[in-house]
C-alpha positions as CSV (number, residue, x, y, z in Angstrom):
1,M,-65.7,-106.2,137.3
2,H,-67.6,-104.1,134.7
3,R,-64.6,-101.8,134.3
4,T,-62.4,-104.9,133.9
5,I,-64.5,-106.1,130.9
6,E,-64.3,-102.7,129.3
7,N,-60.5,-102.8,129.7
8,K,-59.8,-105.5,127.1
9,P,-56.1,-106.1,127.9
10,L,-56.9,-106.5,131.6
11,F,-59.9,-108.7,130.8
12,S,-57.7,-110.9,128.6
13,V,-55.1,-111.3,131.4
14,T,-57.9,-112.1,133.8
15,L,-59.6,-114.6,131.6
16,G,-56.2,-116.1,130.5
17,Q,-55.3,-116.5,134.2
18,L,-58.5,-118.4,134.8
19,V,-57.9,-120.8,131.9
20,R,-54.2,-121.3,132.7
21,I,-54.8,-122.1,136.4
22,L,-57.8,-124.3,135.7
23,G,-55.5,-126.5,133.7
24,R,-52.2,-126.3,135.4
25,S,-53.3,-126.4,139.0
26,Q,-54.2,-130.1,138.8
27,A,-50.8,-130.9,137.4
28,W,-49.1,-128.9,140.0
29,I,-51.1,-130.5,142.9
30,F,-51.1,-134.1,141.8
31,I,-47.7,-134.7,140.2
32,P,-46.1,-135.1,143.7
33,V,-48.8,-137.8,144.4
34,Y,-48.0,-139.5,141.1
35,L,-44.3,-139.5,141.7
36,S,-44.7,-140.7,145.3
37,R,-47.4,-143.3,144.9
38,I,-46.9,-144.6,141.3
39,R,-43.1,-144.1,140.8
40,D,-41.9,-144.5,144.4
41,I,-39.8,-141.3,144.4
42,P,-38.6,-140.2,147.8
43,Y,-40.0,-137.0,149.3
44,V,-36.7,-135.1,149.1
45,Y,-36.2,-135.9,145.4
46,I,-39.7,-134.6,144.7
47,G,-38.7,-131.4,146.5
48,L,-35.5,-131.3,144.5
49,L,-37.4,-131.6,141.3
50,F,-39.4,-128.5,142.0
51,F,-36.3,-126.7,143.2
52,L,-34.4,-127.5,139.9
53,S,-37.5,-126.5,137.9
54,A,-37.5,-123.1,139.6
55,L,-33.7,-122.8,139.3
56,L,-33.9,-123.2,135.6
57,S,-36.2,-120.2,135.5
58,L,-33.8,-117.8,137.1
59,P,-31.9,-116.6,134.0
60,V,-35.3,-116.5,132.1
61,S,-36.7,-114.1,134.7
62,I,-34.2,-111.4,134.2
63,Y,-33.6,-112.0,130.5
64,G,-37.3,-112.4,129.8
65,G,-38.1,-109.2,131.7
66,N,-35.7,-107.2,129.6
67,L,-36.9,-109.0,126.5
68,V,-40.5,-107.7,127.2
69,D,-39.2,-104.1,127.3
70,K,-37.2,-104.7,124.1
71,I,-39.6,-106.4,121.7
72,G,-43.0,-105.7,123.3
73,R,-45.7,-107.8,125.0
74,R,-47.9,-109.3,122.3
75,L,-45.5,-111.6,120.5
76,L,-44.4,-113.3,123.7
77,I,-47.8,-113.5,125.5
78,V,-49.4,-115.1,122.4
79,S,-46.6,-117.6,121.6
80,I,-45.5,-118.9,125.0
81,P,-48.8,-120.8,125.8
82,I,-48.4,-122.8,122.6
83,M,-44.9,-123.9,123.7
84,V,-46.3,-124.8,127.1
85,S,-49.0,-126.8,125.4
86,I,-46.5,-128.9,123.6
87,I,-44.6,-129.7,126.8
88,F,-47.7,-130.7,128.7
89,L,-48.8,-132.9,125.8
90,S,-45.4,-134.6,125.8
91,L,-45.5,-135.0,129.6
92,G,-49.0,-136.6,129.4
93,L,-47.7,-139.1,126.8
94,A,-44.6,-139.8,128.9
95,V,-46.8,-140.6,131.9
96,S,-49.2,-142.7,129.8
97,F,-46.5,-144.9,128.4
98,S,-44.6,-145.1,131.8
99,S,-41.5,-143.5,130.1
100,N,-38.2,-143.3,131.9
101,I,-38.6,-141.2,135.0
102,F,-35.8,-138.8,133.9
103,I,-37.9,-138.0,130.8
104,V,-40.8,-137.1,133.1
105,F,-38.5,-135.0,135.2
106,A,-37.0,-133.2,132.2
107,L,-40.4,-132.3,130.7
108,F,-41.7,-131.1,134.0
109,I,-38.7,-128.9,134.7
110,L,-39.1,-127.2,131.3
111,I,-42.5,-125.8,132.2
112,E,-41.4,-123.4,135.0
113,P,-39.2,-121.1,132.9
114,F,-42.1,-120.4,130.5
115,A,-44.5,-120.0,133.5
116,S,-42.1,-117.5,135.0
117,L,-42.0,-115.4,131.9
118,Q,-45.8,-115.6,131.7
119,G,-46.0,-114.2,135.2
120,I,-43.8,-111.3,134.3
121,L,-45.9,-110.6,131.2
122,D,-49.2,-110.6,133.2
123,N,-47.8,-108.2,135.8
124,V,-46.4,-105.9,133.1
125,V,-49.6,-105.8,131.1
126,V,-51.7,-105.1,134.2
127,T,-49.4,-102.3,135.2
128,D,-49.5,-100.9,131.6
129,V,-53.2,-100.6,131.5
130,T,-54.1,-99.4,135.0
131,E,-53.5,-96.3,137.1
132,E,-51.5,-96.7,140.3
133,A,-54.6,-96.2,142.5
134,E,-56.4,-99.1,140.7
135,R,-53.6,-101.7,140.8
136,I,-54.3,-103.4,144.1
137,N,-57.9,-104.1,142.9
138,A,-56.7,-105.0,139.4
139,F,-54.1,-107.5,140.7
140,G,-56.8,-108.8,143.1
141,I,-59.3,-109.4,140.2
142,V,-56.7,-111.3,138.3
143,R,-56.1,-113.4,141.4
144,I,-59.8,-114.0,141.7
145,A,-60.0,-115.3,138.1
146,G,-56.9,-117.6,138.7
147,N,-58.5,-118.9,141.9
148,I,-61.8,-119.7,140.2
149,G,-59.6,-121.9,138.0
150,F,-57.9,-123.2,141.2
151,S,-61.2,-123.9,142.8
152,I,-62.2,-126.1,139.9
153,G,-58.9,-127.5,138.6
154,P,-57.7,-129.6,141.6
155,A,-61.3,-131.0,142.1
156,I,-61.3,-132.1,138.5
157,G,-57.8,-133.4,138.8
158,G,-58.7,-135.5,141.9
159,F,-61.2,-137.4,139.8
160,L,-59.1,-137.6,136.6
161,A,-56.2,-139.0,138.6
162,Y,-58.3,-142.1,139.3
163,E,-58.8,-142.6,135.6
164,G,-55.1,-142.1,134.8
165,Y,-52.5,-139.5,135.8
166,E,-51.8,-138.6,132.2
167,Y,-55.1,-136.8,132.0
168,I,-54.0,-134.1,134.5
169,F,-51.4,-133.1,131.8
170,F,-53.6,-133.5,128.7
171,V,-56.1,-130.9,130.1
172,P,-53.5,-128.1,130.6
173,A,-52.1,-128.9,127.1
174,A,-55.5,-128.2,125.6
175,L,-56.3,-125.2,127.7
176,S,-53.0,-123.5,126.9
177,V,-54.1,-123.3,123.3
178,V,-57.3,-121.6,124.4
179,E,-55.2,-119.2,126.5
180,S,-53.1,-118.2,123.4
181,L,-56.2,-117.5,121.4
182,I,-57.5,-115.2,124.1
183,F,-54.3,-113.1,124.1
184,F,-54.2,-113.1,120.3
185,L,-57.7,-111.5,120.2
186,Y,-57.3,-108.9,122.9
187,I,-53.7,-108.0,123.6
188,K,-52.0,-105.2,121.7
189,D,-48.6,-103.7,122.4
190,V,-48.9,-100.6,124.5
191,K,-47.6,-97.3,123.2
192,I,-44.3,-97.0,125.0
193,E,-40.8,-96.6,123.6
194,L,-39.4,-100.1,123.3
195,Q,-35.8,-100.3,124.6
196,K,-34.3,-102.0,121.5
197,D,-30.7,-101.4,122.6
198,R,-31.4,-102.8,126.1
199,K,-28.8,-105.3,127.3
200,P,-30.4,-108.7,127.9
201,F,-29.4,-109.1,131.6
202,Q,-29.8,-105.6,133.0
203,F,-30.7,-105.5,136.7
204,P,-31.8,-102.5,138.8
205,S,-29.1,-103.1,141.4
206,S,-28.8,-99.4,142.3
207,N,-32.3,-99.3,143.7
208,R,-31.6,-100.6,147.2
209,P,-35.1,-100.3,148.7
210,F,-36.5,-102.3,145.8
211,I,-33.9,-105.0,146.3
212,I,-34.6,-105.2,150.1
213,I,-38.4,-105.3,149.8
214,S,-38.2,-107.9,147.0
215,I,-36.0,-110.1,149.2
216,L,-38.4,-109.7,152.2
217,I,-41.5,-110.5,150.1
218,A,-39.7,-113.5,148.5
219,M,-39.0,-114.8,152.1
220,I,-42.7,-114.4,152.9
221,F,-43.5,-116.5,149.9
222,F,-40.8,-119.0,151.0
223,V,-43.1,-119.7,153.9
224,A,-46.2,-119.6,151.7
225,G,-44.5,-122.0,149.4
226,Q,-45.3,-124.9,151.6
227,W,-48.6,-124.9,149.7
228,G,-48.5,-127.5,147.0
229,T,-45.7,-130.0,147.2
230,T,-45.1,-130.1,150.9
231,L,-48.7,-129.7,152.0
232,T,-50.0,-132.2,149.5
233,L,-47.4,-134.8,150.6
234,F,-48.2,-134.1,154.2
235,W,-51.9,-134.5,153.8
236,N,-51.5,-137.6,151.6
237,N,-48.8,-139.5,153.5
238,I,-49.0,-138.2,157.1
239,Y,-52.8,-137.7,157.5
240,H,-53.6,-140.3,154.8
241,M,-56.1,-138.2,153.0
242,S,-57.5,-139.3,149.6
243,N,-56.9,-137.4,146.3
244,R,-60.6,-136.3,146.4
245,E,-60.2,-134.8,149.9
246,I,-57.0,-133.0,148.9
247,G,-58.8,-131.7,145.8
248,I,-61.7,-130.4,148.0
249,L,-59.3,-128.6,150.3
250,Y,-57.6,-126.8,147.4
251,T,-61.1,-126.0,146.0
252,V,-61.9,-124.3,149.3
253,N,-58.8,-122.2,148.8
254,G,-59.9,-121.1,145.4
255,L,-63.4,-120.3,146.5
256,I,-62.3,-118.2,149.4
257,V,-60.2,-116.1,147.0
258,V,-63.2,-115.7,144.7
259,F,-65.5,-114.5,147.4
260,F,-63.2,-112.7,149.7
261,Q,-60.4,-111.1,147.6
262,V,-62.3,-107.9,146.8
263,P,-63.6,-107.4,150.4
264,V,-60.1,-108.0,151.8
265,S,-58.4,-105.7,149.3
266,T,-61.0,-103.0,150.2
267,L,-60.4,-103.5,153.9
268,F,-56.6,-103.2,153.5
269,R,-56.6,-100.4,150.9
270,K,-56.1,-97.7,153.6
271,I,-53.5,-99.8,155.5
272,R,-49.9,-99.2,154.7
273,D,-48.4,-101.8,152.3
274,Y,-45.8,-103.0,154.8
275,V,-48.2,-103.4,157.6
276,S,-50.5,-105.4,155.3
277,I,-47.7,-107.7,154.3
278,T,-46.7,-108.2,157.9
279,I,-50.3,-109.1,158.9
280,G,-50.5,-111.6,156.0
281,G,-47.2,-113.1,156.8
282,L,-48.2,-113.7,160.5
283,I,-51.5,-115.3,159.5
284,Y,-49.6,-117.6,157.0
285,S,-47.2,-118.7,159.7
286,L,-49.7,-119.3,162.5
287,S,-52.1,-121.1,160.1
288,F,-49.3,-123.5,159.0
289,L,-48.5,-124.1,162.6
290,A,-52.1,-125.1,163.2
291,M,-51.8,-127.7,160.5
292,G,-50.0,-129.9,163.0
293,I,-52.8,-129.7,165.6
294,S,-55.4,-132.0,164.1
295,S,-56.1,-134.2,161.1
296,S,-59.9,-133.5,161.3
297,F,-61.2,-132.7,157.9
298,L,-63.4,-129.9,159.2
299,F,-60.5,-128.4,161.1
300,L,-58.3,-128.5,158.0
301,I,-61.0,-126.7,156.0
302,F,-61.1,-123.9,158.6
303,D,-57.3,-123.7,158.5
304,V,-57.2,-123.6,154.7
305,I,-59.6,-120.6,154.9
306,L,-57.2,-118.8,157.2
307,L,-54.2,-119.6,154.9
308,T,-56.2,-118.2,152.0
309,M,-57.0,-115.0,153.8
310,A,-53.3,-114.5,154.2
311,E,-52.9,-115.0,150.4
312,N,-55.7,-112.5,149.8
313,I,-53.7,-109.9,151.9
314,V,-50.2,-110.5,150.7
315,S,-50.4,-111.3,146.9
316,P,-52.1,-108.2,145.4
317,V,-50.4,-105.8,147.8
318,S,-46.9,-107.1,147.0
319,M,-47.5,-106.8,143.3
320,S,-48.8,-103.3,143.6
321,L,-45.8,-102.4,145.8
322,V,-43.3,-103.7,143.3
323,S,-45.1,-101.8,140.5
324,K,-44.5,-98.5,142.3
325,F,-40.8,-98.9,141.9
326,A,-40.8,-99.6,138.2
327,P,-40.5,-96.7,135.6
328,S,-42.9,-97.2,132.7
329,D,-40.0,-98.1,130.2
330,K,-38.5,-100.6,132.7
331,R,-41.5,-102.5,133.9
332,G,-40.3,-105.7,132.3
333,Q,-36.9,-105.3,133.9
334,Y,-38.2,-104.6,137.4
335,F,-40.8,-107.4,137.4
336,G,-38.1,-109.7,135.9
337,A,-35.7,-108.7,138.7
338,Y,-38.4,-109.3,141.3
339,Q,-39.1,-112.7,139.7
340,L,-35.4,-113.4,139.7
341,I,-35.1,-112.7,143.5
342,Q,-38.2,-114.8,144.1
343,G,-36.5,-117.5,142.0
344,F,-33.5,-117.6,144.3
345,I,-35.5,-117.9,147.5
346,S,-39.0,-119.3,146.9
347,P,-37.9,-122.6,145.2
348,L,-36.1,-123.6,148.4
349,A,-39.6,-123.9,150.0
350,P,-40.5,-127.4,148.7
351,L,-36.9,-128.5,149.1
352,Y,-36.9,-127.4,152.7
353,G,-40.4,-128.7,153.4
354,T,-39.8,-132.2,151.9
355,F,-36.4,-132.5,153.6
356,L,-38.0,-131.8,157.0
357,L,-40.9,-134.0,156.2
358,G,-38.6,-137.0,155.8
359,F,-37.2,-136.5,159.4
360,L,-40.2,-135.0,161.3
361,F,-43.1,-137.0,159.9
362,F,-43.8,-138.5,163.3
363,T,-44.4,-135.1,164.9
364,P,-46.7,-132.9,162.8
365,L,-46.7,-130.0,165.2
366,G,-42.9,-130.1,165.5
367,F,-42.7,-130.2,161.7
368,W,-44.8,-127.1,161.1
369,S,-43.0,-125.3,163.9
370,F,-39.9,-125.2,161.7
371,I,-42.1,-123.5,159.0
372,A,-43.9,-121.1,161.3
373,I,-41.1,-119.6,163.4
374,P,-39.0,-118.3,160.4
375,G,-42.3,-116.9,159.0
376,I,-43.0,-114.9,162.1
377,V,-39.4,-113.5,162.2
378,I,-39.5,-112.5,158.5
379,S,-42.9,-110.8,158.9
380,L,-41.6,-108.7,161.7
381,F,-38.6,-107.7,159.5
382,V,-41.0,-106.4,156.9
383,L,-42.7,-104.2,159.5
384,R,-39.3,-102.9,160.7
385,F,-38.3,-102.1,157.1
386,G,-41.6,-100.2,156.6
387,S,-41.1,-98.2,159.8
388,R,-37.6,-97.2,158.7
389,K,-38.9,-96.1,155.4
390,E,-41.6,-93.9,157.0
391,R,-38.9,-92.3,159.2
392,G,-37.0,-91.4,156.1
393,T,-34.0,-93.6,156.7
394,I,-34.9,-95.5,153.5
395,S,-35.8,-93.5,150.4
396,K,-39.3,-93.9,149.0
397,P,-39.9,-95.6,145.6
């Protein structure tokens, strides 16, 4: 952590992640509850909202990634939080005045493209300012900061929602301004040759191993994507849990990342990336399956801990693996391409989950079986891909 503070760009991304997730996590967690309970929106429409939001971010992913390489990091990373702040403020006002539901939908959908570009910028800056051997830990530290925010944000949101759902949007509006100030103070453009003649939608389609592993990782995150919308609606409507209880469970998730991310990263540092991702994917799948066994709050806390351990394994390793494919002058393009592939697959997660929830609400174990079985199959495909790579049938990055 001391080296992180000395590395001011890495420190700013870490602190910015904390502030960002502290604000936005409560909006992300509780807008499905608001739409379901207050506005009587069916499950599948809520899933469709999240799907459309992610769909809008697809062209931004590849265009934004190339834009980062073309004009640099600083201008974008400082200005985007201000735009996000304006959208959250407008969304809070729309909720406060019970505006037409399509206005609420439109404003919420606008957030994701900016969030997508911010994710690319964070990953590019971390890659810029760290050596390859340091990156798993660096990405892990950024996750810890984000999950400190995630451990606090939903808990705060659970209480704010009782005062009025508009407050869960006003808080991220204010904190986005703080985020912009942090980046303004500490982020400088790195000394690389900017690709000013770069075409806006270039994609590394010739790098077949990169495409394959990006698709496989995206499919792992398709399973993990039942966090949030699907899981919140399941807890709220099937297990009849209160907003406070849901907030506590997400707080447990954040705390486990804070205290166990570094030990997990250290433990898996000597394990091959593909094996690590496979193990994490299997834990994800089996932990979601266990969600259907019992509604006991203590049991769910234990299950959330297992899910979070899967996060701790998969997230930093996957980012580090992607960074190994990216040339220094094309990091924006590669992370943008990875984000684009994620954007085609991961957004289907809440749509798939909420669709199933509408039909299988009466059998929790059966519902989660439809999540877990694909996850197990995908995880084993990752292991097979890694084995082929080691045998030399797939070229190394």
